[in-house]
N, C-alpha and C positions, 0 to 999 in steps of 0.2 A: 356344838358346831361353834363357833366363834362368836361373841357374847356382842347382839346389836348394838350394844351402848357403847364398846371402845370404838366400832367403827364412827360412831355419832362423836366421839373425842378426838378421832382422826379428821374429819370437819374442820374441827377449829383449826388445826394446823396448817392446814390446807388453806384456810382463809386469812391468816396472819401471812403467808407467803405470798397470796394473791395481793393482800393490800401494801406489802412492804417491796414487792418488785414495781408494783405501780408507781409508787412514790420514789423510788432509787432509779428507776427506767428514765422517769420524766426530770429527775435532774443532772444524771448523765448524760444525758442524750443532747439537754440544754448546754450545760457548761462545756462537753465535749465540744460542741459548734463553735460556741463562744470564744473558747481557749485554742482551739485547733487538735485537739488531741484524738488520734485517730485510735488509740489503745483505750480512751475512756469511751467513745462513740461506741468501739466494739464490744465494751463493756454493757455499755446502756443496750445495745441492742438485743444482744444475750438477755439481760433481764425482762426485755419487752416481751419477747418469746417464753420467758419462764411464764408470764402471766399466762399464757394458752395453754403452757404444759400444767400449772397449778390447777387449773380450770379443768382442765380433762381429767388428772387426778380429784378433783372434789366431785365431779361428776359419776367419775368412777364408786368412789366411795358411798355416793345418796344411791346409786345403782344396786350397790352391793348389800345395803340395809334391807332389800326388800324380801319377804318371808319366802320361803319354797310356795310354788305353783305347780301345776299339771307338766308344764313344759321343763321345769325346772327341778326337780324332786331334792336336788342337793340345794337349793338355793341360789343367790345371783353372787356368790363370793367371789368368782373370777372374773368379775365388771373391774375390780382394784388389778387387776395383772392387766386385763386390755387395756386400762387408762394407763396405765404405766407403759405399756408398747406404744401406744400413740404419742406420749408425750418424747418417748427417745426418737420417735420419726421427726417431731419438730425440733427438736435439739440438734439434730445431726444436720438438717437443712441449714440452720441459723449457722452451725459451727463451719461449714462447707462456706457460705456466704461471708464469713468472719475471716476466714485463712484466704478467700481470692480478692477481698479488699487488702488484708494486708500483705498481699504479696505484692500486689500492684503496687503499695505505696512504700514498700522496703525497696524496690526496684529504683521508682522514682522519689525518691525522700521529701518532704517539705524542707525548704530551705531555714526557714523559721522554727525553732521548739516550741512546743504547746506552753501556753502560758501557766504557772505553779499553782494555779486556783484548781486547776485539774486533779494536781496530786493530792491536793488536800482533799478534794472531794471523793478520790479514790478511797483515801484512807476512813474518813466519813462513812461510805457506803460499807468500807468492808466491816466495821466495827457493830453496824447494825445487823448485816447479814450473817455475821457468828451470833451474832444473840440469839436470831431467828433459827440456826442452824441447833443451837444447844437446846433450845426449846424443841424442836421437832425432832431430835433425835433420842432425847429423853422419852418423850411420846412414843415415838416409832417403836421403843422397847419396852414401853409399861404395855403397849396393847397387842405387842407383836404384829406391827402391819409394815408390808412388804412394800405397797403403797408410800408410805410415808416416813419409810426410808429411804425410799427412790428420792422424793421430796428434799429430805435433811439431806442427802449428799448431794445435792443440785445446791440446795443453801451454801453448803460448804466450799462448793467449787467455785461459787460465784464469790463468796470471801475472799479466796486466794487468789481468783481472778483481778479483784480490784487491787488487792496487796502488789500484786505484779504489775498493773498498770501503773502506779504509784512508784515503785522501783523504775520503770521505762521510763516515764514522763519527767520523772527528776534526775536524770541520767542524760536523757535528752537536754537536758539544760544546760548541762555541762560540755556542750558543741558536740554531742552525739545525736542529732535528728533523727538518724536511721534505726536508733535502739527502742523508739515507738513505735513504728509499725511494726516492728521485729515483734516487741509485746505482744502487740494485735494479733500475730499470728502462733504465738504461743496460747493466748485466750481460744482461739478458734481450736487448737489442737486440743485442748482443755475440757471444753465443751462437747467434742467429737469424741473424746475418751469418756467421758461420764455419759453422753449417750449410746455408745456401745455397751457401756457396763448396763445399765438400766435394761439396755435390749437383749442382751445374751440371757437374765435374768428371769425376764416375762418370756421370753420363748422358750427357755429351759422348763419354767413351770406349767407355762399353755400345752407343751409336748409331754407334760406328765413324766418329765424327767424327777428324779431323785437321789441325793447323796448318797453315793452305794456304804460310805462308811458307816453312816447313820442307820441305814436301812441292816448292815450286819450287825451293830450295837442291839437292834430292836431284835433281831434274830436270837441273841444270845439271852435277853430277856425274856422270850419267850420258850427257851431251851431250858432255862432253869425252874419253871415251872411245874407243881406237882404233879403227875399225872400225865404229862407230854414227854412221848416217848420218842419222837422226832418231829422234824418240821416238814412236811412236802413241799410247801409254796410260801414264800411272802412276798407282798409287794407294798409300796407306798407312793402316793403321790400329793401333790399340793391342789389344794383348792381353794384360790385365793389367799387366804393367812390361815387356813385347817390342812393339818395331816392328816390323811385317810389312809387305813391301814387294812389290806385283806390277806388273812392268812390260813393256810390248811394244814392243821397238823394233826398228826397219827397217836392214837388212845388204846388202852388195852379193850381189846373187842367184848369183854363181861363187866364192862362199867356199864351202870344203869345209864338212864336218860338225865335223871337227876345229877349223877356225880359227873357226867360228860358235861350237861350247863354249868356247874360248879368250877370246870374249869375253863371255859369260854369268858366266865365271866371274872375270872383272876386272870384271865390273859388282859382282857380289854381294860381291867382297873391297874393292870403294872405300866401299859403299854402308856396309859393316859398321864399317870402319875410321875412317871420316868422319863418320857420322851416327848411329853405333849401334845399327844396324839388326840385329835379332835373326834373320831369317829372310828369304830374297829368294827372289821366283820370277820368272825371266826368261822370257818368249816371244820366238825370233825369226822375224822374217818378212822374207822378200827384197825387195827394190827392184825391182819391174817397169820393166822398160825397154821 
């Protein structure tokens, strides 16, 4: 199973996101209000809900570190996935709210363009958020954490949103005030798209979905092992950040128990080494002659 220390490392990334979002949302909401920028306000509102989403991820990571118990024989690793699902719900609500406000302001745009301080604030926040993204995506890859990958993708979308806000604010300063609320609408769409991607991945994992191409590669690996005459069945599922595989293989009926056991050991070793499988359950059946 996944190393519990890896999950603990993931908590550092979640904490970094929480601190960054608290700082950036406060700046954006204040400057956005003072400067009269709908795009920056939308961006700040997005960051404020990202705080809640990151806290949900942090709680999920903490729960997933709990060892197996009488009710959770495989451990609590799926708490990460549930946290990602909750985060996607929070994000979609905010995205729809930002879209609603942006459309209203687009229909009746402000006559005055936002102060340029809003634009420079957006650039400053984008640089910080891109730094947070780079840290978290490296962390997600090193510990193979889907929850941290979701956090990192959210970080990246926030950096891009801030860049979009900058473009909209500057353009509105050149006599196109409707471009600022238009950017807010684009911000809302990006939030909704990111939320949908996280939701799709989380529901796919929670319903035991698994990539068909990867499963076929696993099947080929098992078929290449000495002693395996055919594969009767092979299934895989995601449990948190762990891959669990169940397979039934047919072997010569005249093999001894020890020889059959050696085949199962080889199957487990190959799947773990070549496909990063965490747990393998092999069932041996004899070929009837």
